[in-house]
C-alpha angles and dihedrals in degrees: 000000000000118000118240120241092258091047090051091052091049090049092049092049091047091050092048091050091050091051092049092049091048093050092047091049091048091049091051090048092051092047092050090045092052091047094054097036097056090105119050135185090216100048096117099038091107102014097055111356096174097050095105094051090047094051095043093050090060094042092048092052093046094049093044089054094045119006091199088067089072090061091045093053091047089051091052089061092049093050092046095051096046093059110066094323134296098313106130091251092132089067096060118109121222116270135175088274101032128062099194135207099250094087097043116117098262092048110033113111086351113073114080139177101064091129090054090054088049090054091048093049091049091052094046093047089054089055100043116358119214096005111094119057125221088237090059090045089057091051094049092043091053090054093046091049090056093046093048089056094052100269132129127294123228137173109257118222110229141194103090117145127211126260117239091214142039131208123223090181095051092048088051095047098090097260088124105066111238122229091253093057122138119231089254091055093047092052092046095048093049093045088055086062092050092258123134128226088259090052089051095052092045094048090048085064086078083085087077083090133041138033139269132213124249091243092065099045101034096095092050096053095043105033110025123087098200093081132094106258096222091048090051091048092053091051093049090065090070097033118051120206093242115080131205101070135099087265088075085082096052107123135218129190116260092219107039093193106051106003095163098046127076103230141121099270089105088073093046088054091053091053088054091049092248101126110136098213128053088233090053094054091046087073089067107033107108094290139118095283097056092096093053091050089052091049094051093043089057099037120043092179091057090050093049093047093050092043091055092047091050094046092053090046092050091047090055092056112124099321123185107243141162111016095347119109121347145257104262120221089205119029092215096061141030117253 
């Protein structure tokens, strides 16, 4: 049966509306797709296929020489990501126009491993110049540090570009939670980075490796009550009550049982009130995170799975992509 003139017009309008709706839906899909696909696990498959082997060879050597370096390289990634996103800004040296993040309170005389990143960048630039950012190198290095100390492997999302600037003030603003943080402050600081309480507790498990200086755990061992007395006594031998001497830089392992192995004993230590930092013990101190600590102390696989999820989530936080930033030739200075 033939359509009337008015029916034909209605059909045409209906068809046009359908086409418009379809195009709008397609546009939204593409925009969302682009948003979420800015970082890719396969970015360097063709551009720099040997990048992972090159990075891991340097990390493996550094960690074999000094296991603590694995923790230091992992910490570099944390401190980079917490200040204006994972953009390699923490690696920039001070210049006449840049007051960098290295000398900010959370980093000064504390962050280590810059020379390892230099060695990695030099090796990667020789393979594929101008392709791999320092920000991506930090992300891959963090993963490889964990793996080289017996922890889980994950596929790192890549495509970050490097910041041309750093911010001493932003690094000093409290965005990086200090070692004397309360549980409330820890939760708040991580939430500001788009990380949940579960992410925070899982990421804190990075303290299963590495060491801390006397100056950052002194108050906990002398003034806090939520600490095993014998554990505190043993730590006092290397960390006198009086500050202001070279002994401020004496170090103690964060996990006194297996300090060079990435496992879940950090959480078992907390249950026994043997966390080295005040902020560590806050995770198991009668608060909302006690149950997560118990879960991770009993189930290493659950800890590793949640740690990996949180690391990927943190690494995706506000990256510079596309035409933003640059690919630095030298991680210590902008091009």
